[in-house]
C-alpha positions in Angstrom: 126.2 -4.9 125.4 123.7 -2.5 123.8 124.2 1.0 125.2 120.8 1.5 127.1 121.4 -1.8 129.2 125.1 -1.0 129.6 124.2 2.3 131.4 121.8 0.2 133.7 124.5 -2.2 134.5 127.3 0.5 135.0 125.4 2.0 137.8 123.8 -1.1 139.4 125.5 -2.1 142.7 128.1 -4.7 142.2 126.9 -8.3 143.1 128.7 -11.4 144.1 128.2 -14.7 142.3 127.3 -15.3 138.7 125.5 -12.4 136.8 122.5 -13.4 134.7 122.2 -11.7 131.4 119.7 -11.5 128.7 120.5 -12.3 125.3 118.5 -9.5 123.8 120.8 -6.9 125.6 123.8 -8.0 123.3 125.0 -8.0 119.8 127.2 -10.5 118.7 130.7 -9.1 117.6 134.0 -10.5 116.3 135.5 -13.8 117.1 139.1 -13.9 118.5 141.6 -16.6 119.2 142.8 -16.4 122.7 144.2 -19.0 125.4 141.6 -17.8 128.0 139.3 -15.1 128.9 142.1 -12.7 130.2 144.2 -13.3 127.0 140.9 -12.3 124.9 140.5 -9.1 127.1 144.1 -8.2 126.4 143.9 -8.9 122.8 140.8 -7.0 122.6 142.3 -3.9 124.4 144.7 -3.5 121.5 142.1 -3.5 118.8 139.6 -1.2 117.6 136.8 -2.5 119.5 138.2 -3.0 123.4 135.9 -4.5 125.7 134.0 -2.2 128.0 132.2 -2.7 131.2 129.0 -5.0 130.6 130.5 -6.8 127.5 130.6 -10.7 127.4 133.1 -13.0 126.3 131.9 -16.5 125.4 134.2 -19.5 125.0 133.7 -22.1 122.3 132.3 -24.3 125.2 129.5 -21.8 125.9 131.0 -20.4 129.3 130.5 -16.9 129.7 132.4 -14.0 131.3 131.3 -10.5 132.0 133.6 -7.5 132.1 133.1 -5.7 135.4 135.2 -3.0 137.1 136.7 -5.7 139.3 137.6 -7.9 136.4 135.9 -10.8 134.2 133.3 -12.5 136.3 131.1 -15.6 135.5 127.9 -14.9 133.7 124.9 -17.1 132.5 122.2 -16.4 130.1 118.8 -15.9 131.3 116.7 -19.0 130.2 113.1 -18.1 130.3 110.7 -21.0 131.8 108.4 -22.5 129.4 104.8 -21.1 129.5 102.1 -23.8 130.3 98.4 -23.5 129.1 96.1 -23.1 132.1 
């Protein structure tokens, strides 16, 4: 997650349910081989770029998990609604 949105995310109240995230708030990072989200988190904790609160992991199938203080929770990309001509 980029730094400015990360600070907003860190101080926002905890929400229950899937978190919606905007692609523009994130920069792609490295790819890691793992058996699941927590395995990826564990491997990254031992790397030069450990996950921080607000960072996202995406599976090859497109499933997202966002790192929160309480663990990894489901996230979804915000999909803008198509604009129609009036």
